[in-house]
C-alpha positions as CSV (number, residue, x, y, z in Angstrom):
1,M,16.3,6.7,-10.1
2,F,17.7,3.3,-10.7
3,T,15.3,0.6,-11.8
4,S,15.3,-1.7,-8.8
5,A,14.8,1.3,-6.3
6,K,11.9,2.4,-8.3
7,F,10.2,-1.0,-8.1
8,I,10.9,-1.3,-4.5
9,Y,9.3,2.2,-3.9
10,W,6.1,1.6,-5.8
11,F,5.8,-1.8,-4.1
12,L,5.8,-0.1,-0.8
13,A,3.6,2.7,-1.9
14,I,1.0,0.5,-3.5
15,S,1.1,-2.0,-0.9
16,Y,-0.2,0.8,1.6
17,L,-2.6,2.3,-0.8
18,L,-4.2,-1.2,-0.8
19,T,-4.5,-1.4,2.9
20,L,-6.5,1.9,3.1
21,S,-9.9,0.2,3.2
22,I,-8.9,-1.6,6.4
23,S,-6.8,1.2,7.8
24,P,-5.9,2.2,10.6
25,H,-4.6,-1.4,11.1
26,Y,-1.7,-2.5,13.5
27,N,1.4,-0.4,12.8
28,S,-0.3,1.3,9.9
29,F,1.8,4.4,10.6
30,I,5.0,2.4,10.0
31,H,3.5,1.2,6.7
32,K,2.5,4.7,5.7
33,A,6.1,6.1,6.2
34,L,8.0,3.2,4.8
35,P,7.9,4.5,1.0
36,I,9.2,7.8,2.1
37,T,11.7,6.2,4.3
38,F,13.0,4.3,1.4
39,L,13.2,7.3,-0.6
40,L,15.4,8.8,2.1
41,L,17.8,6.0,2.0
42,V,17.9,6.4,-1.9
43,A,18.7,10.2,-1.4
44,L,21.3,9.5,1.1
45,K,23.1,6.8,-1.4
46,T,22.7,8.8,-4.6
47,L,22.9,12.6,-3.8
48,R,26.0,14.6,-2.8
49,G,26.7,17.9,-1.3
50,P,24.0,20.5,-0.3
51,S,21.5,18.5,-2.3
52,R,21.9,15.5,-0.2
53,L,21.4,17.5,2.8
54,F,18.2,19.4,1.7
55,I,16.6,16.5,0.0
56,S,17.2,14.0,2.7
57,S,16.1,16.5,5.3
58,A,12.8,16.9,3.4
59,L,12.1,13.5,3.2
60,L,13.1,12.9,6.8
61,L,10.6,15.6,7.9
62,S,7.8,14.1,5.5
63,A,8.3,10.7,7.2
64,I,7.9,12.3,10.5
65,G,4.7,14.2,9.3
66,D,3.4,11.0,7.9
67,V,3.7,9.3,11.3
68,V,2.3,12.0,13.3
69,L,-0.7,12.5,10.9
70,A,-1.3,8.8,11.3
71,L,-1.1,8.5,15.0
72,N,-4.0,11.0,15.5
73,L,-2.3,12.7,18.3
74,E,-3.7,15.7,20.1
75,Q,-2.6,18.7,18.1
76,G,-1.3,16.2,15.6
77,F,-2.6,18.1,12.6
78,I,-0.4,21.1,13.8
79,Y,2.6,19.0,14.3
80,G,2.2,17.3,11.1
81,L,1.6,20.5,9.1
82,S,4.8,21.9,10.9
83,A,6.7,18.9,9.7
84,F,5.7,19.1,6.1
85,A,6.1,23.1,6.2
86,A,9.8,22.3,7.3
87,A,10.1,19.7,4.4
88,H,8.9,22.3,1.7
89,I,11.4,24.8,3.2
90,C,14.1,22.3,2.6
91,Y,13.0,21.5,-0.9
92,T,12.8,25.1,-1.8
93,A,16.5,25.7,-0.4
94,C,17.5,23.0,-2.7
95,F,15.6,24.0,-5.7
96,Y,16.2,27.8,-5.5
97,R,19.9,27.1,-6.0
98,W,19.0,25.6,-9.4
99,G,16.6,28.3,-10.3
100,A,17.1,31.1,-13.0
101,W,14.3,33.6,-13.5
102,Q,13.0,33.9,-17.2
103,K,10.1,35.7,-18.7
104,R,8.4,32.6,-19.5
105,H,7.9,31.7,-16.0
106,S,5.5,34.6,-15.5
107,I,2.3,32.8,-16.7
108,K,3.1,29.7,-14.5
109,L,3.8,32.1,-11.6
110,S,0.7,33.9,-12.2
111,L,-1.4,30.8,-12.4
112,L,0.2,29.5,-9.1
113,G,-0.6,32.7,-7.4
114,I,-4.1,32.7,-8.5
115,Y,-4.6,29.1,-7.2
116,M,-2.9,29.7,-3.9
117,L,-5.2,32.7,-3.5
118,F,-8.3,30.8,-4.5
119,M,-7.4,28.1,-2.0
120,L,-6.8,30.8,0.8
121,L,-10.3,32.3,0.1
122,L,-11.9,29.1,0.5
123,L,-10.2,27.9,3.6
124,W,-10.1,31.4,5.4
125,P,-13.5,31.2,6.7
126,V,-13.7,27.6,7.7
127,T,-10.2,27.1,9.6
128,G,-11.0,28.8,12.7
129,T,-8.0,29.1,14.9
130,L,-6.0,27.5,12.3
131,Q,-6.3,30.4,10.0
132,I,-2.7,31.6,10.5
133,P,-1.1,28.3,10.4
134,V,-3.0,27.5,7.1
135,L,-1.9,30.9,5.7
136,I,1.7,30.3,6.6
137,Y,1.6,26.8,5.2
138,L,0.2,28.0,1.9
139,L,2.8,30.6,1.6
140,I,5.6,28.0,2.2
141,I,4.3,25.3,-0.2
142,G,3.7,28.2,-2.9
143,A,7.3,29.1,-2.4
144,M,8.3,25.4,-2.9
145,A,6.3,25.2,-6.0
146,Y,7.6,28.7,-7.5
147,S,11.2,27.4,-6.8
148,A,10.5,24.2,-8.9
149,M,9.1,26.3,-11.6
150,I,12.3,28.1,-12.1
151,V,14.6,25.2,-12.1
152,T,16.8,25.1,-15.2
153,T,16.6,21.9,-17.2
154,P,15.8,19.0,-16.5
155,A,13.0,20.6,-14.6
156,Y,9.7,18.9,-15.8
157,S,9.5,16.1,-13.2
158,I,10.3,18.8,-10.6
159,V,7.5,20.8,-11.6
160,L,5.1,17.7,-11.9
161,G,6.1,16.8,-8.5
162,A,5.6,20.0,-6.9
163,A,2.2,20.1,-8.6
164,L,1.3,16.9,-7.3
165,F,2.2,18.0,-3.7
166,V,0.1,21.1,-4.0
167,L,-2.8,18.8,-5.4
168,S,-2.4,16.5,-2.6
169,D,-2.3,19.2,0.1
170,S,-5.3,20.8,-1.5
171,L,-7.3,17.6,-1.4
172,L,-6.3,17.2,2.3
173,A,-7.6,20.7,3.2
174,T,-10.8,20.2,1.0
175,H,-11.5,17.1,2.8
176,R,-10.7,18.2,6.3
177,F,-12.1,21.8,6.1
178,L,-14.6,21.9,3.3
179,F,-16.5,18.7,2.5
180,P,-15.8,14.8,2.5
181,L,-14.2,13.5,-0.6
182,P,-14.8,10.1,-1.7
183,Y,-11.7,7.8,-1.6
184,E,-9.9,10.7,0.1
185,S,-7.3,8.7,1.4
186,L,-6.5,7.0,-1.9
187,L,-6.5,10.4,-3.6
188,I,-4.4,12.2,-1.0
189,M,-1.9,9.6,-0.5
190,G,-1.7,8.5,-4.2
191,T,-0.7,12.0,-5.3
192,Y,1.7,12.5,-2.3
193,Y,3.7,9.3,-3.1
194,S,3.7,10.3,-6.8
195,A,4.9,14.0,-5.9
196,Q,7.9,12.8,-3.6
197,Y,9.0,10.2,-6.2
198,F,9.1,12.8,-9.1
199,L,10.9,15.3,-6.9
200,L,13.5,12.8,-5.8
201,E,14.0,11.5,-9.4
202,A,14.2,15.0,-10.8
203,C,16.9,15.9,-8.2
204,I,18.8,12.9,-9.1
205,K,18.8,13.7,-12.7
206,K,19.7,17.3,-12.0
207,Q,22.5,16.5,-10.0
208,G,23.9,14.2,-12.7
209,S,23.9,17.3,-15.1
210,N,26.0,19.2,-12.7
211,A,29.3,18.8,-11.5
212,L,28.9,20.6,-8.3
213,T,25.4,20.5,-6.5
């Protein structure tokens, strides 16, 4: 990502993180979605072809999810979960086009599967009526992480972004269903903003290495 855009993004993201101690403040839902909305504009400007469609859709759905979760609407968690699930499907569709299975991916895939199973076993007894939505979401984000793992070079920042997204959602689920986390908003949003940044940065670099994307 070009330098000026990087600084603007992190300025928006850090400025929101610094307001978490007084959140929710007036129009905080707008402030929360601003960094991702800015990434959306960057994606529209820099990406081309199917990558532009998939990544822009993922970022738009993420921004919608941010707003819905921030507004604390009735059934807002389900709506937000649905928006992010759709975003992960868009990311998966983009990454899978760039993927190629190799034996060296087996260890990473096994670790991912073990981690997802571990999270499911932790969450299943405590999610009540949300058991099925949570299961579906875990499968979807697991598919996104898997598709990121098998992307051919340059793939490291895609894997990092996907891992941070899984971590962010794990922290959110832990705080909501298992036990309260100290500085939960800072941890969840910090890893989330980092995840989105690394995913888009990797996609821009990946598109630059391919004539047709």
